[in-house]
C-alpha positions as protocol buffer text, in pm:
chain_id: "A"
residue {
  index: 1
  type: MET
  ca { x: -31 y: 21 z: 9 }
}
residue {
  index: 2
  type: TYR
  ca { x: 136 y: 376 z: -72 }
}
residue {
  index: 3
  type: LEU
  ca { x: 76 y: 660 z: 166 }
}
residue {
  index: 4
  type: HIS
  ca { x: 70 y: 995 z: 21 }
}
residue {
  index: 5
  type: LEU
  ca { x: 270 y: 1278 z: 238 }
}
residue {
  index: 6
  type: GLY
  ca { x: 122 y: 1599 z: 18 }
}
residue {
  index: 7
  type: GLN
  ca { x: 240 y: 1754 z: -258 }
}
residue {
  index: 8
  type: ASP
  ca { x: 238 y: 1475 z: -488 }
}
residue {
  index: 9
  type: THR
  ca { x: 446 y: 1246 z: -290 }
}
residue {
  index: 10
  type: VAL
  ca { x: 358 y: 900 z: -241 }
}
residue {
  index: 11
  type: VAL
  ca { x: 568 y: 644 z: -40 }
}
residue {
  index: 12
  type: ASN
  ca { x: 555 y: 254 z: 1 }
}
residue {
  index: 13
  type: THR
  ca { x: 399 y: 173 z: 384 }
}
residue {
  index: 14
  type: ASP
  ca { x: 659 y: -126 z: 342 }
}
residue {
  index: 15
  type: HIS
  ca { x: 949 y: 107 z: 343 }
}
residue {
  index: 16
  type: ILE
  ca { x: 801 y: 326 z: 625 }
}
residue {
  index: 17
  type: VAL
  ca { x: 1027 y: 322 z: 975 }
}
residue {
  index: 18
  type: GLY
  ca { x: 817 y: 544 z: 1156 }
}
residue {
  index: 19
  type: VAL
  ca { x: 605 y: 887 z: 1069 }
}
residue {
  index: 20
  type: PHE
  ca { x: 733 y: 1157 z: 1388 }
}
residue {
  index: 21
  type: ASP
  ca { x: 584 y: 1476 z: 1478 }
}
residue {
  index: 22
  type: LEU
  ca { x: 817 y: 1737 z: 1444 }
}
residue {
  index: 23
  type: ASP
  ca { x: 782 y: 1967 z: 1726 }
}
residue {
  index: 24
  type: ASN
  ca { x: 779 y: 1696 z: 1990 }
}
residue {
  index: 25
  type: THR
  ca { x: 1101 y: 1463 z: 1872 }
}
residue {
  index: 26
  type: THR
  ca { x: 1336 y: 1776 z: 1793 }
}
residue {
  index: 27
  type: VAL
  ca { x: 1381 y: 1800 z: 2184 }
}
residue {
  index: 28
  type: SER
  ca { x: 1586 y: 1469 z: 2177 }
}
residue {
  index: 29
  type: LYS
  ca { x: 1952 y: 1585 z: 2073 }
}
residue {
  index: 30
  type: HIS
  ca { x: 1962 y: 1188 z: 1882 }
}
residue {
  index: 31
  type: THR
  ca { x: 1687 y: 1351 z: 1662 }
}
residue {
  index: 32
  type: ARG
  ca { x: 1842 y: 1665 z: 1549 }
}
residue {
  index: 33
  type: ALA
  ca { x: 2169 y: 1466 z: 1505 }
}
residue {
  index: 34
  type: LEU
  ca { x: 1966 y: 1250 z: 1283 }
}
residue {
  index: 35
  type: LEU
  ca { x: 1811 y: 1510 z: 1043 }
}
residue {
  index: 36
  type: THR
  ca { x: 2124 y: 1741 z: 1053 }
}
residue {
  index: 37
  type: ARG
  ca { x: 2295 y: 1442 z: 918 }
}
residue {
  index: 38
  type: ALA
  ca { x: 2004 y: 1402 z: 683 }
}
residue {
  index: 39
  type: GLN
  ca { x: 2028 y: 1691 z: 582 }
}
residue {
  index: 40
  type: GLN
  ca { x: 2424 y: 1694 z: 498 }
}
residue {
  index: 41
  type: GLU
  ca { x: 2359 y: 1400 z: 314 }
}
residue {
  index: 42
  type: GLY
  ca { x: 2102 y: 1497 z: 64 }
}
residue {
  index: 43
  type: ARG
  ca { x: 1920 y: 1285 z: 237 }
}
residue {
  index: 44
  type: VAL
  ca { x: 1542 y: 1513 z: 282 }
}
residue {
  index: 45
  type: VAL
  ca { x: 1323 y: 1563 z: 76 }
}
residue {
  index: 46
  type: ASN
  ca { x: 1104 y: 1861 z: 175 }
}
residue {
  index: 47
  type: VAL
  ca { x: 694 y: 1755 z: 32 }
}
residue {
  index: 48
  type: SER
  ca { x: 564 y: 2068 z: 232 }
}
residue {
  index: 49
  type: SER
  ca { x: 494 y: 2433 z: 82 }
}
residue {
  index: 50
  type: GLU
  ca { x: 450 y: 2552 z: 476 }
}
residue {
  index: 51
  type: LEU
  ca { x: 566 y: 2461 z: 797 }
}
residue {
  index: 52
  type: PRO
  ca { x: 618 y: 2093 z: 814 }
}
residue {
  index: 53
  type: LYS
  ca { x: 476 y: 1966 z: 1117 }
}
residue {
  index: 54
  type: SER
  ca { x: 601 y: 1601 z: 1070 }
}
residue {
  index: 55
  type: PHE
  ca { x: 901 y: 1399 z: 958 }
}
residue {
  index: 56
  type: ILE
  ca { x: 847 y: 1061 z: 791 }
}
residue {
  index: 57
  type: LEU
  ca { x: 1184 y: 823 z: 766 }
}
residue {
  index: 58
  type: CYS
  ca { x: 1170 y: 572 z: 476 }
}
residue {
  index: 59
  type: ALA
  ca { x: 1427 y: 267 z: 472 }
}
residue {
  index: 60
  type: GLU
  ca { x: 1447 y: 109 z: 97 }
}
residue {
  index: 61
  type: ALA
  ca { x: 1770 y: -120 z: -17 }
}
residue {
  index: 62
  type: GLY
  ca { x: 1981 y: 53 z: 316 }
}
residue {
  index: 63
  type: VAL
  ca { x: 1911 y: 366 z: 204 }
}
residue {
  index: 64
  type: GLU
  ca { x: 1739 y: 607 z: 476 }
}
residue {
  index: 65
  type: THR
  ca { x: 1547 y: 907 z: 345 }
}
residue {
  index: 66
  type: VAL
  ca { x: 1376 y: 1178 z: 547 }
}
residue {
  index: 67
  type: TYR
  ca { x: 1053 y: 1300 z: 439 }
}
residue {
  index: 68
  type: LEU
  ca { x: 926 y: 1658 z: 591 }
}
residue {
  index: 69
  type: SER
  ca { x: 530 y: 1673 z: 576 }
}
residue {
  index: 70
  type: GLN
  ca { x: 285 y: 2005 z: 640 }
}
residue {
  index: 71
  type: LEU
  ca { x: 68 y: 1722 z: 795 }
}
residue {
  index: 72
  type: ALA
  ca { x: 34 y: 1583 z: 1116 }
}
residue {
  index: 73
  type: PRO
  ca { x: 128 y: 1242 z: 1189 }
}
residue {
  index: 74
  type: VAL
  ca { x: -266 y: 1165 z: 1319 }
}
residue {
  index: 75
  type: THR
  ca { x: -366 y: 1256 z: 983 }
}
residue {
  index: 76
  type: LEU
  ca { x: -103 y: 1052 z: 796 }
}
residue {
  index: 77
  type: LEU
  ca { x: -190 y: 765 z: 1061 }
}
residue {
  index: 78
  type: LYS
  ca { x: -544 y: 763 z: 963 }
}
residue {
  index: 79
  type: ARG
  ca { x: -444 y: 802 z: 588 }
}
residue {
  index: 80
  type: SER
  ca { x: -265 y: 469 z: 560 }
}
residue {
  index: 81
  type: LYS
  ca { x: -526 y: 263 z: 753 }
}
residue {
  index: 82
  type: LEU
  ca { x: -744 y: 340 z: 465 }
}
């Protein structure tokens, strides 16, 4: 199954490692380090034209990609269960 993240971006749900609230999780230094490293390595995809509310961590063939979405994690969860 596929999940629409916004801005014409769709990911395979089998590749999703987690969906995280951006405000709550960036308090942790480990999460900030993960996001910083992904940004420096060019593995962050911003699918938001507005302020992002969540980030989605996907892994496919050993490569992790971080998607920034304007949708709330609860909205993405509801979409994944349709």
